[in-house]
C-alpha positions in Angstrom: 31.6 32.1 -16.8 29.4 29.8 -14.8 29.3 30.2 -10.9 28.0 27.3 -8.8 27.6 27.0 -5.0 28.0 23.5 -3.3 25.2 22.7 -1.1 25.5 20.7 2.3 24.1 17.8 0.3 27.2 17.8 -1.9 29.6 17.4 1.1 32.0 14.6 0.3 31.4 14.6 -3.4 34.4 14.9 -5.9 34.6 18.0 -7.7 34.6 16.4 -11.2 31.5 14.3 -10.2 29.9 17.5 -8.9 30.5 19.3 -12.2 29.2 16.5 -14.3 25.9 16.5 -12.3 25.5 20.2 -12.3 26.4 21.1 -16.0 24.3 19.7 -18.8 26.3 17.9 -21.6 29.4 17.8 -19.5 30.7 14.3 -18.8 32.9 13.4 -15.9 36.0 13.2 -18.1 35.2 16.7 -19.5 34.8 18.0 -16.0 38.1 16.6 -15.2 39.9 18.3 -18.3 38.2 21.8 -17.0 39.7 21.3 -13.6 43.1 20.3 -14.7 43.4 23.1 -17.2 42.3 25.8 -14.5 39.0 26.4 -16.0 37.3 25.2 -13.0 38.2 26.8 -9.6 37.0 26.4 -5.9 36.9 29.8 -4.0 39.1 31.2 -6.7 41.9 28.7 -6.5 42.9 26.0 -8.8 42.5 22.4 -7.3 42.8 18.8 -8.4 39.9 16.8 -9.9 39.8 14.6 -6.8 39.1 17.6 -4.6 36.5 16.7 -2.0 33.7 19.2 -1.4 32.6 20.1 2.1 29.6 22.3 1.3 29.4 26.0 0.8 32.3 26.4 -1.8 31.8 28.9 -4.6 32.8 27.3 -7.9 33.7 29.2 -11.1 33.7 27.3 -14.3 34.7 28.7 -17.8 33.3 26.6 -20.5 35.2 26.6 -23.9 33.5 27.6 -27.1 31.6 24.4 -28.5 32.8 23.2 -31.9 30.7 24.9 -34.6 27.8 22.8 -35.8 26.3 23.4 -39.3 22.8 22.2 -39.9 22.7 20.7 -43.3 19.9 19.4 -45.4 19.5 15.6 -45.2 17.0 13.3 -46.9 15.1 12.1 -43.9 11.6 10.9 -44.4 8.9 13.2 -43.0 5.3 12.4 -42.2 3.8 15.9 -43.2 0.4 16.7 -41.6 0.0 20.0 -43.0 2.0 22.4 -45.1 1.5 25.7 -46.8 3.7 28.7 -47.8 3.9 29.9 -44.1 4.0 26.8 -41.8 4.7 23.0 -41.9 3.4 20.6 -39.3 5.1 17.2 -39.0 4.2 14.2 -37.0 7.6 13.3 -35.4 8.6 9.7 -34.7 10.2 8.6 -31.5 13.8 8.8 -31.5 14.2 11.8 -33.7 15.9 14.8 -32.1 14.4 18.2 -33.0 17.6 20.2 -33.8 21.5 19.7 -33.8 23.2 19.9 -30.5 26.3 18.2 -28.9 26.1 14.6 -29.4 23.6 15.0 -32.0 25.3 17.1 -34.9 23.0 15.8 -37.6 20.1 13.3 -38.4 17.6 15.7 -36.8 14.2 17.1 -37.7 15.9 20.4 -38.6 18.2 18.5 -41.2 15.1 16.9 -42.6 13.2 20.1 -42.8 16.0 21.9 -44.4 16.0 19.1 -47.2 12.2 19.3 -47.6 11.7 23.0 -47.4 14.9 24.4 -48.9 15.8 27.9 -47.9 12.3 28.9 -46.8 12.5 28.2 -43.2 12.5 31.2 -40.8 15.8 32.4 -39.2 14.4 33.6 -36.0 15.7 30.4 -34.2 19.1 30.8 -35.4 21.4 28.7 -37.6 20.8 25.6 -35.7 17.1 26.0 -35.0 15.7 27.4 -38.3 12.0 27.2 -38.3 11.6 25.6 -34.9 8.9 27.4 -32.7 8.6 24.7 -30.0 10.2 21.3 -29.2 9.3 17.8 -28.4 11.5 15.4 -26.6 13.4 12.9 -28.5 11.5 9.9 -27.1 8.1 11.7 -27.5 6.3 11.4 -30.7 3.7 13.6 -32.4 2.7 17.0 -33.9 5.4 19.7 -34.0 5.1 22.9 -36.0 7.8 24.9 -37.9 7.7 28.3 -39.6 8.7 28.9 -43.1 9.3 32.7 -42.5 10.1 35.1 -39.9 6.6 36.8 -39.8 5.1 33.3 -39.2 7.6 32.4 -36.6 7.0 35.7 -34.6 3.4 35.1 -34.8 3.3 31.6 -33.6 5.8 32.4 -30.9 3.5 35.0 -29.6 0.6 32.3 -29.6 2.8 30.2 -27.5 3.1 32.9 -24.9 -0.7 33.8 -24.8 -1.8 30.0 -25.1 -3.5 30.7 -28.4 -1.3 27.9 -29.7 -2.7 24.7 -28.0 -1.1 21.4 -27.7 -2.8 18.2 -26.6 -1.0 14.9 -25.6 -1.9 11.3 -24.8 0.0 9.2 -22.4 -0.1 6.0 -20.5 0.9 6.7 -16.8 1.9 4.3 -14.2 -0.9 3.6 -11.4 -4.5 4.5 -11.1 -5.5 8.0 -10.9 -8.2 8.6 -8.3 -10.1 11.4 -10.1 -11.3 11.5 -13.7 -9.7 14.8 -14.4 -7.4 17.3 -12.6 -4.7 20.0 -12.9 -1.3 20.0 -11.9 0.1 23.7 -11.2 3.6 23.5 -10.0 6.7 25.5 -11.1 9.4 23.6 -12.9 13.1 24.4 -12.9 16.5 22.5 -13.2 16.9 19.6 -10.8 19.1 20.9 -7.9 21.6 17.9 -8.1 21.1 16.6 -11.6 21.3 19.5 -14.1 20.2 17.2 -17.0 16.9 16.8 -15.4 13.9 19.1 -14.5 11.9 19.1 -11.3 9.1 20.9 -9.4 10.8 23.5 -7.4 10.0 26.6 -5.4 13.5 28.0 -6.1 14.0 29.5 -9.5 11.3 27.5 -11.2 8.9 28.9 -13.8 5.2 28.6 -13.6 3.9 25.4 -15.2 0.3 24.2 -15.6 -0.8 20.9 -17.1 -4.5 19.7 -17.2 -5.3 16.0 -17.5 -8.3 13.7 -17.9 -8.6 10.1 -17.9 -9.4 8.2 -21.2 -9.0 4.5 -20.1 -8.3 2.7 -16.8 -6.4 -0.6 -16.6 -4.9 -2.5 -13.6 -1.9 -0.6 -12.5 -2.1 1.9 -15.5 -4.2 4.8 -16.8 -4.7 6.1 -20.3 -4.9 10.0 -20.1 -5.3 13.1 -22.3 -3.1 16.1 -21.1 -3.4 19.7 -22.4 -0.6 22.1 -21.7 -1.2 25.6 -20.5 2.5 26.4 -20.3 5.4 24.8 -22.2 8.2 24.1 -19.9 10.9 21.5 -20.7 9.8 18.0 -19.9 6.6 19.4 -18.5 4.1 16.5 -18.7 6.8 14.0 -17.6 7.8 16.0 -14.5 4.3 16.9 -13.5 2.8 13.4 -13.8 5.9 12.0 -11.9 5.3 14.7 -9.3 1.9 13.4 -8.6 3.0 9.9 -8.3 2.1 8.7 -11.9 5.2 8.7 -14.2 4.9 8.2 -17.9 5.1 4.4 -18.7 8.6 3.9 -20.3 10.1 7.2 -18.9 13.5 6.0 -17.7 14.4 9.5 -16.6 11.4 10.5 -14.3 10.1 6.9 -13.9 11.5 3.4 -13.6 15.1 3.1 -14.7 14.5 -0.1 -16.6 13.4 0.3 -20.3 10.2 -1.4 -21.2 10.6 -4.4 -23.7 9.3 -3.4 -27.1 8.9 0.4 -26.2 11.4 2.7 -27.8 10.6 5.7 -25.9 7.9 6.8 -23.4 4.1 6.5 -24.0 3.7 10.1 -24.6 2.4 11.5 -28.0 1.3 14.8 -29.1 -2.1 14.0 -30.8 -3.5 17.6 -31.2 -2.4 21.0 -32.2 -4.5 24.1 -32.7 -3.3 27.5 -33.7 -4.4 30.7 -35.5 -2.9 30.8 -39.1 -0.1 33.5 -38.9 -1.4 35.1 -42.6 -5.2 34.5 -42.5 -6.0 34.4 -38.8 -8.2 31.4 -39.3 -8.1 28.6 -36.7 -6.2 25.6 -37.8 -6.8 22.4 -35.9 -5.0 19.3 -36.5 -4.5 15.7 -35.2 -2.7 12.3 -35.7 -3.0 8.8 -34.6 -1.0 7.3 -31.9 2.2 5.6 -33.0 2.3 1.8 -33.4 4.4 1.1 -30.2 1.8 3.3 -28.0 -1.2 1.4 -29.8 0.4 -1.8 -29.0 0.8 -1.0 -25.4 -2.9 0.1 -25.2 -4.0 -3.2 -27.0 -1.8 -5.3 -24.3 -3.2 -3.5 -21.5 -6.9 -4.1 -22.9 -6.3 -7.8 -23.1 -4.8 -8.0 -19.5 
């Protein structure tokens, strides 16, 4: 059971629209079905899908169990940057979802890893996320690490928590940053009206810290390097938008219109450093920017 409270800003909104905005992966038609079947109630009572909220209502929602998704091996090409008996590091392309989820039952990085690694992936992440230690957004490219056994997975997860596992990104942001480097320290949580988005928030957010430095400056744009101190969902995208410099091509936190010739956003995980879970030795890896990112830079350099 999920409990929601309508705020004053929700006054006048239809219940089905409110639920679609508040619940990730729930469309307006799905929200309507929840209301019509009595699985969504207002102040303990069944109502119609067109019920208008006035603010302050307590809304209870019972979500049905999702259809089971079984992650199966699929022969999807992988750009393997590093691999041994314990870990595998892949340069993920833009557009590749990391693990199966509603709307993306297959064709993911997990499906590709199952084909490439067989049954050697760790089971800590569960049946749908075998081996997955951390995630990268679908429209972000670059280095991602997966564990081939539970011992390696637990060790790498601990390094994420104590920041031993370090991740570096490059991005093109909109606008000209005044300083040459800086830090954004602002908690991140779910957006208060659009539950599919994250936002800087003082209510229920988790601590998040992003360090950035300028690499190149162009008229109206800046090429930056970002280092994550924490790993919140959409962290760099949210933090850079928060300081007024959204990622170029990010249609969620920046301009809504896609950039011609750019599949995702100009955000690429260029560097990864971790302590090997078996030997304890430092492993430091890097990968080049993807072709679309490089094309953006070349265009800006010519302008």
